[in-house]
C-alpha positions as CSV (number, residue, x, y, z in Angstrom):
1,X,28.0,22.1,-35.3
2,X,25.4,24.7,-34.6
3,X,21.9,23.3,-34.3
4,X,22.9,19.8,-33.2
5,X,21.8,18.8,-29.7
6,X,24.6,17.9,-27.3
7,X,23.9,14.8,-25.2
8,X,25.4,13.7,-21.9
9,X,25.5,10.1,-20.9
10,X,24.9,10.6,-17.2
11,X,21.3,10.9,-15.9
12,X,20.8,13.4,-13.1
13,X,18.1,13.3,-10.4
14,X,16.4,15.9,-8.2
15,X,15.6,15.3,-4.5
16,X,13.0,17.8,-3.3
17,X,10.6,18.3,-0.4
18,X,6.9,18.8,-0.8
19,X,6.1,21.3,2.0
20,X,3.4,20.6,4.6
21,X,0.1,22.1,3.9
22,X,-0.8,25.3,5.9
23,X,-3.0,23.4,8.3
24,X,-0.4,20.8,9.0
25,X,-2.7,18.0,8.3
26,X,-0.4,16.8,5.5
27,X,3.3,16.7,6.6
28,X,6.2,17.6,4.4
29,X,7.6,14.7,2.4
30,X,10.9,14.2,0.6
31,X,10.6,12.9,-3.0
32,X,13.0,12.0,-5.9
33,X,12.6,13.0,-9.5
34,X,14.2,10.4,-11.8
35,X,15.2,11.7,-15.2
36,X,14.3,9.1,-17.7
37,X,17.0,10.4,-20.1
38,X,20.2,12.4,-19.8
39,X,19.8,16.2,-20.2
40,X,20.1,17.7,-23.7
41,X,21.9,20.9,-24.7
42,X,23.0,21.3,-21.1
43,X,25.4,24.2,-20.5
44,X,26.6,25.9,-17.3
45,X,28.1,29.3,-16.7
46,X,28.5,32.0,-14.1
47,X,27.3,35.6,-14.2
48,X,27.4,38.5,-11.7
49,X,24.5,38.3,-9.3
50,X,21.9,41.0,-8.9
51,X,23.4,43.9,-7.0
52,X,26.6,43.8,-8.9
53,X,27.5,46.7,-11.1
54,X,30.0,48.2,-13.4
55,X,30.5,52.0,-14.1
56,X,32.7,54.1,-16.4
57,X,33.7,57.5,-15.1
58,X,34.1,60.6,-17.3
59,X,37.9,60.1,-17.0
60,X,37.6,56.8,-18.8
61,X,38.4,54.7,-15.7
62,X,36.1,51.8,-14.9
63,X,35.1,50.3,-11.6
64,X,33.1,47.1,-10.9
65,X,31.8,45.4,-7.8
66,X,30.5,41.9,-7.8
67,X,28.4,40.7,-4.9
68,X,29.1,37.1,-6.0
69,X,28.9,35.0,-9.1
70,X,25.7,33.0,-9.7
71,X,26.3,29.5,-11.1
72,X,23.6,28.6,-13.6
73,X,22.6,25.4,-15.5
74,X,20.4,25.5,-18.6
75,X,19.2,22.3,-20.2
76,X,16.3,20.5,-21.9
77,X,14.5,17.7,-20.2
78,X,13.2,15.1,-22.7
79,X,10.6,12.4,-22.7
80,X,8.9,12.9,-19.4
81,X,6.1,10.2,-19.4
82,X,2.5,11.0,-18.3
83,X,2.9,8.8,-15.2
84,X,5.9,7.1,-13.5
85,X,7.5,4.4,-15.7
86,X,10.6,3.1,-17.2
87,X,12.8,4.5,-20.0
88,X,15.5,2.7,-21.9
89,X,17.9,4.1,-19.2
90,X,15.9,3.1,-16.2
91,X,13.2,4.6,-13.9
92,X,11.5,7.8,-15.1
93,X,9.3,10.1,-12.9
94,X,6.1,11.0,-14.7
95,X,4.5,14.4,-15.2
96,X,1.4,13.7,-13.2
97,X,1.0,12.6,-9.6
98,X,1.6,13.8,-6.1
99,X,5.4,13.7,-6.6
100,X,5.6,14.1,-10.4
101,X,7.3,16.8,-12.4
102,X,4.3,19.2,-12.4
103,X,4.1,19.0,-8.5
104,X,7.9,19.6,-8.3
105,X,7.9,22.6,-10.7
106,X,5.0,24.2,-8.7
107,X,6.9,23.8,-5.5
108,X,10.3,24.9,-6.9
109,X,8.7,28.0,-8.6
110,X,7.4,29.0,-5.2
111,X,11.1,29.3,-4.1
112,X,11.7,26.1,-2.3
113,X,15.3,24.8,-2.8
114,X,16.1,21.2,-3.9
115,X,19.1,19.0,-4.5
116,X,20.2,18.5,-8.1
117,X,22.5,15.5,-8.5
118,X,24.5,15.7,-11.7
119,X,25.1,12.0,-11.4
120,X,22.1,10.2,-9.9
121,X,24.4,7.6,-8.4
122,X,26.9,10.0,-6.8
123,X,25.8,12.0,-3.7
124,X,29.0,14.0,-4.0
125,X,27.7,15.6,-7.2
126,X,24.6,17.1,-5.5
127,X,24.2,20.9,-5.4
128,X,21.4,22.8,-3.6
129,X,19.5,24.8,-6.2
130,X,16.6,26.9,-7.0
131,X,14.5,27.1,-10.2
132,X,15.3,30.3,-12.1
133,X,12.7,30.3,-14.8
134,X,9.2,28.8,-14.8
135,X,8.3,25.8,-17.0
136,X,4.6,26.3,-17.4
137,X,3.8,24.9,-20.8
138,X,5.9,21.9,-21.8
139,X,5.8,20.7,-25.4
140,X,4.1,17.4,-26.1
141,X,6.4,14.8,-27.6
142,X,6.0,11.2,-28.9
143,X,3.6,8.9,-26.9
144,X,2.3,11.8,-24.8
145,X,5.7,12.5,-23.2
146,X,6.7,16.1,-22.3
147,X,9.8,18.1,-23.1
148,X,10.7,21.4,-21.5
149,X,13.6,23.8,-20.7
150,X,15.0,23.8,-17.2
151,X,17.2,26.6,-15.7
152,X,18.7,26.2,-12.3
153,X,20.8,28.4,-10.0
154,X,23.2,26.9,-7.4
155,X,22.3,28.5,-4.0
156,X,25.7,27.5,-2.5
157,X,27.8,29.4,-5.1
158,X,29.3,26.0,-6.1
159,X,29.5,25.6,-9.9
160,X,27.9,23.0,-12.0
161,X,30.6,20.7,-13.4
162,X,30.5,18.4,-16.4
163,X,28.3,20.7,-18.6
């Protein structure tokens, strides 16, 4: 039915690296973002990458060239707590903090890749990704939690499965 949210029962996670600062006084550090809840309204698809084109000649013939297909995932992240904590599903990374959601989004928006694990318990479900669209102003939810859209692109051309 249109308008109803679609829910998945599997919680993903993201493994990312906070880069070293320019002076090198703070080294790069790997961190894990724990989704407190499964993704909502998640959907995946492919589309021709930039540089692909399609033309129609005066004769009516068409030609197309596709550099490659980008694999995309679009979803809503729900109930991100202000600080690290627990959800009814288990650990949940908070918005604030050195390795929180806000720090991750700032790093990812700067173009740094990360690993998205569709199933947080299965390393085989991990895809190397980049953030496609910024998430600058999350909505406030109950108990000061945050909710925001997330759009990812697989950098390995592998497709997102299960969405």
